Backbone as CSV, one residue per row, in Angstrom:
resi,resn,N_x,N_y,N_z,CA_x,CA_y,CA_z,C_x,C_y,C_z
1,MET,147.426,-130.669,-130.947,147.887,-131.172,-129.656,147.763,-130.076,-128.599
2,ARG,147.138,-130.428,-127.489,146.931,-129.466,-126.410,147.895,-129.753,-125.264
3,VAL,148.739,-128.787,-124.966,149.736,-128.927,-123.900,149.391,-127.979,-122.761
4,SER,149.287,-128.541,-121.573,149.108,-127.730,-120.366,150.423,-127.725,-119.599
5,ALA,150.869,-126.552,-119.186,152.133,-126.423,-118.455,151.864,-126.141,-116.982
6,ILE,152.621,-126.811,-116.135,152.574,-126.571,-114.692,153.947,-126.063,-114.272
7,VAL,153.983,-124.867,-113.714,155.247,-124.285,-113.248,155.255,-124.324,-111.725
8,LEU,156.212,-125.050,-111.182,156.292,-125.255,-109.736,157.064,-124.123,-109.077
9,ALA,156.385,-123.434,-108.166,156.981,-122.274,-107.495,156.622,-122.249,-106.020
10,ALA,156.368,-123.435,-105.456,155.898,-123.507,-104.070,157.000,-123.822,-103.072
11,GLY,158.221,-124.071,-103.557,159.311,-124.408,-102.651,159.650,-123.270,-101.710
12,ARG,160.069,-123.626,-100.511,160.391,-122.616,-99.502,161.810,-122.080,-99.625
13,GLY,162.634,-122.728,-100.433,163.998,-122.236,-100.644,164.835,-122.219,-99.383
14,MET,164.780,-123.314,-98.613,165.493,-123.368,-97.334,167.002,-123.213,-97.503
15,ARG,167.541,-123.633,-98.644,168.984,-123.528,-98.874,169.385,-122.169,-99.422
16,PHE,168.406,-121.362,-99.753,168.720,-120.072,-100.358,168.932,-118.975,-99.325
17,GLY,168.271,-119.081,-98.193,168.434,-118.061,-97.160,167.093,-117.603,-96.624
18,ALA,167.040,-117.395,-95.337,165.799,-116.994,-94.685,165.326,-115.636,-95.193
19,GLY,164.025,-115.537,-95.403,163.435,-114.260,-95.794,163.597,-113.900,-97.254
20,GLN,164.201,-114.778,-98.038,164.397,-114.499,-99.459,163.603,-115.476,-100.310
21,ASP,163.050,-115.000,-101.392,162.381,-115.870,-102.350,163.134,-115.768,-103.667
22,LYS,163.872,-116.819,-103.978,164.725,-116.808,-105.171,163.925,-116.572,-106.454
23,LEU,162.676,-117.019,-106.475,161.866,-116.884,-107.684,161.500,-115.446,-108.000
24,LEU,161.511,-114.597,-106.977,161.148,-113.197,-107.160,162.359,-112.281,-107.203
25,ASP,163.543,-112.842,-106.947,164.764,-112.051,-107.096,164.982,-111.736,-108.576
26,VAL,165.549,-110.589,-108.841,165.731,-110.144,-110.225,167.043,-110.672,-110.800
27,VAL,166.943,-111.281,-111.974,168.101,-111.686,-112.767,168.026,-110.903,-114.070
28,GLY,169.077,-110.167,-114.387,169.007,-109.302,-115.562,168.030,-108.179,-115.297
29,THR,166.871,-108.253,-115.912,165.863,-107.196,-115.749,164.533,-107.691,-115.190
30,LYS,164.411,-109.007,-114.953,163.125,-109.559,-114.528,163.290,-110.542,-113.367
31,PRO,162.218,-110.788,-112.619,162.258,-111.833,-111.601,162.525,-113.196,-112.241
32,VAL,163.182,-114.062,-111.503,163.572,-115.379,-112.011,162.405,-116.106,-112.675
33,ILE,161.273,-116.172,-112.000,160.161,-116.984,-112.501,159.571,-116.454,-113.808
34,ILE,159.708,-115.183,-114.067,159.080,-114.583,-115.248,159.698,-115.089,-116.550
35,TYR,160.991,-115.388,-116.551,161.656,-115.813,-117.787,161.042,-117.093,-118.358
36,SER,160.918,-118.129,-117.532,160.365,-119.385,-118.044,158.884,-119.248,-118.371
37,LEU,158.157,-118.464,-117.574,156.741,-118.245,-117.865,156.554,-117.548,-119.212
38,ALA,157.429,-116.607,-119.516,157.345,-115.892,-120.794,157.608,-116.835,-121.969
39,VAL,158.597,-117.719,-121.821,158.908,-118.678,-122.889,157.734,-119.627,-123.114
40,LEU,157.188,-120.158,-122.027,156.068,-121.092,-122.145,154.829,-120.412,-122.715
41,SER,154.575,-119.196,-122.274,153.392,-118.474,-122.737,153.470,-118.144,-124.228
42,ALA,154.682,-117.931,-124.716,154.872,-117.593,-126.134,154.897,-118.820,-127.037
43,HIS,154.952,-120.015,-126.442,155.053,-121.220,-127.264,153.685,-121.571,-127.854
44,PRO,153.618,-121.798,-129.156,152.317,-122.024,-129.803,151.588,-123.291,-129.364
45,LEU,152.311,-124.289,-128.858,151.659,-125.533,-128.450,151.142,-125.503,-127.014
46,VAL,151.618,-124.565,-126.234,151.173,-124.460,-124.837,149.865,-123.680,-124.799
47,ARG,148.796,-124.352,-124.362,147.468,-123.730,-124.345,147.191,-122.980,-123.046
48,GLU,147.771,-123.464,-121.947,147.498,-122.862,-120.645,148.660,-123.137,-119.702
49,ILE,148.748,-122.307,-118.663,149.783,-122.466,-117.642,149.123,-122.384,-116.272
50,VAL,149.496,-123.302,-115.400,149.107,-123.232,-113.991,150.376,-123.048,-113.176
51,VAL,150.408,-122.023,-112.356,151.540,-121.778,-111.463,151.165,-122.289,-110.079
52,VAL,152.048,-123.076,-109.485,151.815,-123.587,-108.136,152.722,-122.820,-107.184
53,ALA,152.130,-122.023,-106.325,152.872,-121.127,-105.436,152.697,-121.550,-103.981
54,ASN,153.303,-120.792,-103.068,153.067,-121.012,-101.638,152.342,-119.801,-101.057
55,ARG,151.970,-119.896,-99.806,151.166,-118.826,-99.189,151.925,-117.507,-99.098
56,LEU,153.245,-117.577,-99.045,154.044,-116.366,-98.887,154.283,-115.634,-100.206
57,ASN,154.365,-116.375,-101.303,154.714,-115.706,-102.566,153.573,-115.612,-103.576
58,ARG,152.432,-116.221,-103.279,151.344,-116.270,-104.270,150.908,-114.877,-104.731
59,SER,150.642,-113.982,-103.797,150.146,-112.653,-104.180,151.191,-111.873,-104.969
60,ARG,152.458,-112.030,-104.608,153.521,-111.314,-105.320,153.723,-111.882,-106.723
61,ILE,153.577,-113.188,-106.862,153.676,-113.785,-108.196,152.550,-113.279,-109.086
62,ILE,151.353,-113.189,-108.538,150.223,-112.654,-109.303,150.508,-111.216,-109.737
63,GLU,151.089,-110.434,-108.846,151.454,-109.048,-109.182,152.436,-109.008,-110.350
64,LYS,153.439,-109.899,-110.302,154.454,-109.914,-111.363,153.859,-110.387,-112.693
65,LEU,152.927,-111.317,-112.634,152.264,-111.771,-113.862,151.540,-110.618,-114.540
66,MET,150.918,-109.780,-113.729,150.214,-108.619,-114.276,151.201,-107.566,-114.772
67,GLN,152.269,-107.354,-113.997,153.259,-106.340,-114.372,153.921,-106.664,-115.702
68,PHE,154.290,-107.937,-115.889,155.006,-108.329,-117.110,154.074,-108.897,-118.184
69,ARG,152.790,-108.840,-117.916,151.772,-109.204,-118.904,151.999,-110.601,-119.485
70,ILE,151.984,-111.581,-118.614,152.154,-112.969,-119.031,150.775,-113.579,-119.287
71,PRO,150.427,-113.840,-120.539,149.128,-114.459,-120.824,149.170,-115.977,-120.601
72,LYS,148.069,-116.610,-120.840,147.903,-118.073,-120.780,147.920,-118.643,-119.367
73,VAL,148.131,-117.826,-118.347,148.120,-118.359,-116.982,146.672,-118.560,-116.554
74,ARG,146.296,-119.813,-116.407,144.920,-120.173,-116.049,144.639,-119.918,-114.575
75,ALA,145.638,-120.229,-113.732,145.439,-120.090,-112.289,146.780,-120.075,-111.577
76,VAL,146.791,-119.486,-110.391,147.932,-119.568,-109.475,147.397,-120.230,-108.216
77,VAL,147.736,-121.499,-108.040,147.171,-122.283,-106.942,148.212,-122.510,-105.854
78,LEU,147.732,-122.843,-104.672,148.635,-123.122,-103.558,149.144,-124.554,-103.640
79,GLY,150.432,-124.720,-103.374,151.044,-126.032,-103.415,150.931,-126.774,-102.103
80,GLY,151.642,-127.875,-102.016,151.615,-128.703,-100.825,152.940,-128.690,-100.097
81,ARG,153.085,-129.623,-99.178,154.282,-129.665,-98.336,155.507,-130.113,-99.125
82,LYS,155.314,-131.038,-100.054,156.420,-131.556,-100.848,156.172,-131.283,-102.331
83,ARG,157.229,-131.479,-103.125,157.133,-131.226,-104.564,156.015,-132.036,-105.198
84,GLN,155.924,-133.326,-104.826,154.885,-134.175,-105.391,153.489,-133.649,-105.081
85,ASP,153.315,-133.166,-103.850,152.013,-132.618,-103.461,151.668,-131.412,-104.332
86,SER,152.672,-130.582,-104.594,152.448,-129.389,-105.416,152.127,-129.765,-106.860
87,ALA,152.863,-130.733,-107.392,152.600,-131.173,-108.763,151.201,-131.768,-108.880
88,ARG,150.801,-132.530,-107.868,149.460,-133.118,-107.879,148.385,-132.035,-107.888
89,LYS,148.596,-130.980,-107.103,147.627,-129.883,-107.076,147.597,-129.142,-108.415
90,GLY,148.759,-129.039,-109.038,148.800,-128.440,-110.366,148.032,-129.270,-111.378
91,LEU,148.164,-130.597,-111.282,147.435,-131.495,-112.178,145.926,-131.322,-112.040
92,ARG,145.489,-131.135,-110.816,144.050,-130.961,-110.580,143.530,-129.658,-111.174
93,ALA,144.420,-128.675,-111.307,143.992,-127.339,-111.744,143.993,-127.153,-113.253
94,ILE,144.677,-128.042,-113.983,144.728,-127.867,-115.433,143.429,-128.331,-116.083
95,SER,143.257,-127.949,-117.323,142.075,-128.344,-118.079,142.068,-129.850,-118.293
96,GLY,140.897,-130.434,-118.258,140.785,-131.871,-118.483,140.989,-132.259,-119.928
97,GLN,141.152,-131.281,-120.800,141.310,-131.547,-122.229,142.771,-131.641,-122.671
98,ALA,143.705,-131.555,-121.750,145.125,-131.558,-122.114,145.566,-132.928,-122.620
99,ASP,146.202,-132.944,-123.786,146.794,-134.180,-124.304,148.126,-134.456,-123.611
100,MET,148.910,-133.390,-123.427,150.233,-133.495,-122.823,150.327,-132.540,-121.639
101,VAL,151.103,-132.955,-120.642,151.351,-132.103,-119.477,152.848,-131.850,-119.378
102,LEU,153.212,-130.595,-119.298,154.609,-130.180,-119.158,154.805,-129.638,-117.751
103,LEU,155.801,-130.140,-117.045,156.131,-129.631,-115.716,157.495,-128.967,-115.745
104,HIS,157.582,-127.829,-115.076,158.838,-127.081,-115.078,159.076,-126.454,-113.716
105,ASP,160.339,-126.445,-113.293,160.735,-125.784,-112.049,160.844,-124.288,-112.296
106,GLY,160.106,-123.505,-111.532,160.160,-122.060,-111.693,161.524,-121.470,-111.415
107,ALA,162.378,-122.231,-110.731,163.724,-121.762,-110.404,164.727,-122.011,-111.528
108,ARG,164.240,-122.451,-112.695,165.101,-122.615,-113.883,164.688,-121.570,-114.918
109,PRO,165.335,-120.411,-114.928,164.897,-119.331,-115.818,165.345,-119.452,-117.269
110,PHE,166.365,-120.283,-117.547,167.009,-120.202,-118.859,166.577,-121.282,-119.848
111,ILE,165.302,-121.639,-119.838,164.818,-122.546,-120.876,164.623,-121.764,-122.180
112,THR,164.561,-122.500,-123.276,164.387,-121.869,-124.587,163.189,-122.487,-125.308
113,ARG,162.727,-121.795,-126.310,161.609,-122.307,-127.109,161.967,-123.634,-127.764
114,SER,163.183,-123.748,-128.288,163.586,-124.991,-128.951,163.659,-126.150,-127.965
115,MET,164.093,-125.876,-126.739,164.156,-126.898,-125.703,162.749,-127.414,-125.385
116,VAL,161.817,-126.485,-125.246,160.427,-126.850,-124.967,159.849,-127.651,-126.133
117,SER,160.116,-127.205,-127.350,159.609,-127.900,-128.540,160.130,-129.330,-128.616
118,SER,161.418,-129.513,-128.364,162.024,-130.847,-128.426,161.425,-131.775,-127.379
119,ALA,161.212,-131.248,-126.178,160.636,-132.059,-125.103,159.202,-132.459,-125.432
120,ILE,158.427,-131.526,-125.955,157.036,-131.824,-126.319,156.986,-132.848,-127.452
121,LYS,157.811,-132.663,-128.468,157.832,-133.585,-129.606,158.193,-134.998,-129.162
122,SER,159.217,-135.112,-128.323,159.646,-136.424,-127.848,158.596,-137.041,-126.928
123,GLY,158.020,-136.216,-126.051,156.999,-136.716,-125.141,155.762,-137.200,-125.871
124,ALA,155.378,-136.499,-126.931,154.211,-136.900,-127.714,154.451,-138.231,-128.421
125,LYS,155.697,-138.472,-128.809,156.041,-139.696,-129.530,156.159,-140.896,-128.597
126,THR,156.776,-140.691,-127.433,157.088,-141.811,-126.542,156.173,-141.911,-125.326
127,GLY,155.508,-140.825,-124.989,154.660,-140.809,-123.801,155.283,-140.087,-122.633
128,ALA,156.613,-140.029,-122.618,157.310,-139.360,-121.517,158.691,-138.922,-121.980
129,ALA,159.051,-137.675,-121.702,160.364,-137.162,-122.101,160.854,-136.147,-121.083
130,ILE,162.150,-136.184,-120.836,162.765,-135.251,-119.896,163.965,-134.578,-120.543
131,VAL,164.253,-133.387,-120.087,165.432,-132.651,-120.538,166.573,-132.957,-119.573
132,ALA,167.763,-133.186,-120.113,168.909,-133.531,-119.267,170.205,-133.200,-119.994
133,VAL,171.293,-133.192,-119.241,172.626,-132.988,-119.816,173.579,-134.045,-119.259
134,PRO,174.569,-134.462,-120.050,175.548,-135.425,-119.545,176.318,-134.845,-118.358
135,VAL,176.569,-135.683,-117.382,177.353,-135.272,-116.217,178.797,-135.026,-116.646
136,LYS,179.385,-133.953,-116.166,180.772,-133.620,-116.520,181.767,-134.038,-115.443
137,ALA,181.314,-134.073,-114.199,182.222,-134.386,-113.093,182.219,-135.885,-112.793
138,THR,183.242,-136.334,-112.081,183.268,-137.705,-111.584,182.308,-137.810,-110.402
139,ILE,181.458,-138.835,-110.410,180.459,-139.021,-109.360,180.779,-140.290,-108.576
140,LYS,180.832,-140.162,-107.267,181.095,-141.304,-106.398,179.952,-141.491,-105.412
141,ALA,179.607,-142.737,-105.142,178.638,-143.043,-104.093,179.390,-143.062,-102.766
142,VAL,178.882,-142.307,-101.795,179.570,-142.152,-100.512,178.622,-142.503,-99.373
143,LYS,179.120,-143.235,-98.392,178.343,-143.549,-97.196,179.246,-143.453,-95.981
144,GLY,178.803,-142.659,-94.985,179.616,-142.500,-93.780,180.961,-141.870,-94.059
145,ALA,180.991,-140.911,-94.987,182.212,-140.192,-95.364,183.267,-141.102,-95.991
146,VAL,182.827,-142.247,-96.515,183.737,-143.185,-97.179,183.170,-143.516,-98.563
147,VAL,184.036,-143.524,-99.566,183.607,-143.845,-100.923,183.234,-145.320,-101.029
148,LYS,182.017,-145.580,-101.510,181.576,-146.956,-101.739,182.002,-147.434,-103.117
149,ASN,181.755,-146.602,-104.125,182.172,-146.943,-105.484,182.072,-145.713,-106.378
150,THR,182.746,-145.797,-107.512,182.712,-144.722,-108.501,181.773,-145.122,-109.625
151,LEU,180.829,-144.241,-109.928,179.827,-144.542,-110.945,180.364,-144.241,-112.342
152,LYS,179.843,-144.949,-113.329,180.285,-144.761,-114.712,179.742,-143.441,-115.252
153,ARG,180.635,-142.512,-115.466,180.220,-141.177,-115.875,179.500,-141.169,-117.218
154,ASP,179.889,-142.046,-118.132,179.278,-142.023,-119.464,177.831,-142.518,-119.457
155,GLU,177.370,-143.033,-118.308,175.981,-143.474,-118.189,175.135,-142.508,-117.359
156,LEU,175.748,-141.435,-116.874,175.057,-140.529,-115.958,174.648,-139.227,-116.642
157,TRP,173.417,-138.834,-116.409,172.888,-137.565,-116.916,172.269,-136.793,-115.763
158,GLU,172.470,-135.488,-115.785,171.844,-134.618,-114.791,170.474,-134.201,-115.316
159,ILE,169.444,-134.532,-114.557,168.078,-134.314,-115.019,167.629,-132.883,-114.736
160,GLN,166.994,-132.290,-115.733,166.497,-130.923,-115.625,164.978,-130.919,-115.848
161,THR,164.433,-129.770,-116.020,163.070,-129.618,-116.521,163.143,-128.617,-117.672
162,PRO,162.173,-128.627,-118.595,160.860,-129.252,-118.482,160.868,-130.767,-118.659
163,GLN,159.817,-131.384,-118.102,159.519,-132.789,-118.299,158.102,-132.859,-118.864
164,VAL,157.922,-133.681,-119.887,156.647,-133.716,-120.602,156.100,-135.141,-120.640
165,PHE,154.802,-135.265,-120.370,154.160,-136.579,-120.311,152.780,-136.534,-120.963
166,ARG,152.363,-137.681,-121.485,150.954,-137.785,-121.854,150.140,-137.642,-120.573
167,GLY,149.104,-136.832,-120.652,148.328,-136.537,-119.454,147.809,-137.772,-118.747
168,VAL,147.304,-138.743,-119.508,146.741,-139.950,-118.892,147.815,-140.755,-118.166
169,LEU,149.036,-140.790,-118.709,150.128,-141.524,-118.071,150.541,-140.873,-116.761
170,LEU,150.664,-139.556,-116.772,151.095,-138.861,-115.563,150.057,-139.007,-114.455
171,LYS,148.799,-138.884,-114.804,147.741,-139.037,-113.798,147.710,-140.457,-113.248
172,GLU,147.939,-141.436,-114.125,147.992,-142.830,-113.680,149.157,-143.043,-112.719
173,ALA,150.308,-142.450,-113.048,151.488,-142.590,-112.192,151.246,-141.992,-110.814
174,TYR,150.638,-140.823,-110.766,150.361,-140.196,-109.476,149.341,-140.991,-108.673
175,LYS,148.410,-141.622,-109.351,147.399,-142.420,-108.659,148.002,-143.697,-108.088
176,LYS,148.795,-144.392,-108.899,149.362,-145.674,-108.477,150.516,-145.514,-107.491
177,CYS,151.196,-144.373,-107.547,152.370,-144.172,-106.687,152.077,-143.252,-105.506
178,LYS,150.823,-143.094,-105.174,150.448,-142.227,-104.060,151.109,-142.704,-102.773
179,GLY,151.767,-141.784,-102.082,152.453,-142.125,-100.841,153.903,-142.524,-101.028
180,ARG,154.346,-142.687,-102.271,155.744,-143.035,-102.552,156.487,-141.783,-102.984
181,GLU,157.628,-141.544,-102.358,158.364,-140.311,-102.630,159.236,-140.436,-103.879
182,ALA,159.370,-139.312,-104.573,160.245,-139.236,-105.750,160.714,-137.800,-105.887
183,THR,161.916,-137.618,-106.427,162.466,-136.265,-106.558,162.060,-135.583,-107.858
184,ASP,161.476,-136.353,-108.785,160.928,-135.726,-109.989,159.770,-136.565,-110.509
185,ASP,159.030,-136.015,-111.441,157.835,-136.683,-111.949,158.180,-137.894,-112.806
186,ALA,159.302,-137.833,-113.501,159.711,-138.956,-114.337,159.912,-140.222,-113.511
187,SER,160.393,-140.074,-112.277,160.611,-141.239,-111.415,159.308,-141.987,-111.163
188,LEU,158.216,-141.247,-111.004,156.914,-141.877,-110.784,156.445,-142.601,-112.039
189,VAL,156.651,-141.989,-113.189,156.248,-142.606,-114.451,157.069,-143.870,-114.709
190,GLU,158.352,-143.838,-114.357,159.204,-145.018,-114.500,158.661,-146.185,-113.687
191,ARG,158.113,-145.881,-112.509,157.635,-146.928,-111.604,156.412,-147.665,-112.123
192,ILE,155.713,-147.090,-113.090,154.570,-147.808,-113.669,154.953,-148.459,-114.998
193,GLY,156.262,-148.536,-115.243,156.758,-149.285,-116.394,156.898,-148.523,-117.689
194,VAL,156.823,-147.209,-117.629,156.944,-146.395,-118.841,158.405,-146.012,-119.069
195,LYS,158.898,-146.205,-120.285,160.255,-145.785,-120.621,160.264,-144.289,-120.910
196,VAL,161.196,-143.598,-120.298,161.267,-142.142,-120.402,162.382,-141.749,-121.364
197,ALA,162.044,-141.009,-122.392,163.039,-140.541,-123.360,163.797,-139.340,-122.803
198,VAL,165.026,-139.185,-123.262,165.874,-138.078,-122.816,166.167,-137.152,-123.989
199,VAL,165.934,-135.870,-123.764,166.248,-134.824,-124.737,167.389,-133.995,-124.161
200,GLU,168.459,-133.815,-124.934,169.592,-133.059,-124.399,169.227,-131.592,-124.221
201,GLY,169.505,-131.091,-123.019,169.187,-129.712,-122.681,170.387,-128.797,-122.821
202,SER,170.600,-127.970,-121.814,171.684,-126.990,-121.855,172.285,-126.842,-120.466
203,TYR,173.598,-126.649,-120.423,174.249,-126.400,-119.128,173.877,-125.024,-118.580
204,TYR,173.311,-124.172,-119.417,172.793,-122.892,-118.930,171.501,-123.076,-118.123
205,ASN,170.838,-124.193,-118.321,169.531,-124.433,-117.700,169.688,-124.852,-116.237
206,ILE,170.279,-123.973,-115.449,170.551,-124.284,-114.048,169.300,-124.086,-113.201
207,LYS,169.282,-124.763,-112.063,168.238,-124.534,-111.069,168.841,-123.688,-109.954
208,ILE,168.230,-122.555,-109.693,168.742,-121.654,-108.653,168.281,-122.171,-107.296
209,THR,169.227,-122.692,-106.536,168.923,-123.304,-105.245,169.635,-122.614,-104.096
210,THR,170.863,-122.155,-104.333,171.676,-121.524,-103.293,172.076,-120.114,-103.731
211,PRO,172.559,-119.290,-102.810,173.033,-117.951,-103.194,174.125,-117.997,-104.260
212,GLU,174.953,-119.038,-104.229,176.004,-119.168,-105.240,175.405,-119.354,-106.636
213,ASP,174.283,-120.058,-106.694,173.604,-120.242,-107.979,173.125,-118.913,-108.550
214,MET,172.722,-118.002,-107.666,172.250,-116.702,-108.137,173.384,-115.915,-108.786
215,VAL,174.580,-116.034,-108.232,175.750,-115.383,-108.834,175.971,-115.934,-110.244
216,LEU,175.884,-117.261,-110.370,176.050,-117.899,-111.678,174.931,-117.480,-112.636
217,ALA,173.713,-117.387,-112.118,172.577,-116.988,-112.953,172.753,-115.577,-113.504
218,GLN,173.268,-114.681,-112.677,173.499,-113.311,-113.152,174.531,-113.304,-114.278
219,ALA,175.549,-114.149,-114.141,176.580,-114.232,-115.179,176.007,-114.810,-116.474
220,ILE,175.164,-115.831,-116.345,174.533,-116.422,-117.529,173.622,-115.409,-118.210
221,ALA,172.857,-114.684,-117.404,171.957,-113.666,-117.960,172.740,-112.623,-118.750
222,LYS,173.883,-112.247,-118.224,174.725,-111.274,-118.923,175.263,-111.861,-120.222
223,GLN,175.708,-113.108,-120.161,176.249,-113.776,-121.341,175.190,-113.909,-122.438
224,LEU,173.958,-114.178,-122.032,172.870,-114.370,-122.992,172.131,-113.077,-123.331
225,ASN,172.679,-111.959,-122.838,172.088,-110.633,-123.084,170.684,-110.487,-122.510
226,TYR,170.422,-111.193,-121.394,169.112,-111.067,-120.763,168.924,-109.688,-120.148
227,SER,170.016,-108.988,-119.894,169.909,-107.654,-119.304,169.257,-106.665,-120.264
228,ARG,169.180,-107.041,-121.549,168.581,-106.151,-122.551,167.150,-106.557,-122.912
229,ARG,166.640,-107.591,-122.249,165.313,-108.086,-122.622,164.250,-107.537,-121.680
């Protein structure tokens, strides 16, 4: 089985702060993006990696790839205006021989080999699989600063990455859903009638979006002994 990984790193990080790139900030001993790239590169089923960057961070990401000696990176390509545009450009850059395509947010440093393996195994069996964790907090739908209703917590999962799809299904979804917005790739696959399997992830698998997340990431890195890696 040939798995191509696309790591999305083209976001501008508007919520993180002007002039800062969260993906290049150091957590423990390495830049945020390097942790997930190292895990994916070391995985025996991942044949290649395409990193989707932006014009401001592309050259620095290439420098870090060389510094930390991350193999399997086929290309570092420029992304688009939105996440979907970047994922589409990543799809174009991968090898046409990929059986499965794995997409991952570069701002999630704490993935593990077992997490990647479970997602790939489930995706290969069902055609589409995502990593997620059960929601712990009470979630309410709110409109105009007024609660509309309270959602059933036992039916809610917080979606993470990696997300893994059969290559032909993902390409079909992007083709048929062109021009339709979605916050993740699984949403597009759902729209073409594919059932998406869920693999339980980890609450450590946070996405660094705000400065507060970076504080939490440093604490997680310390807890997981990332400072020694």
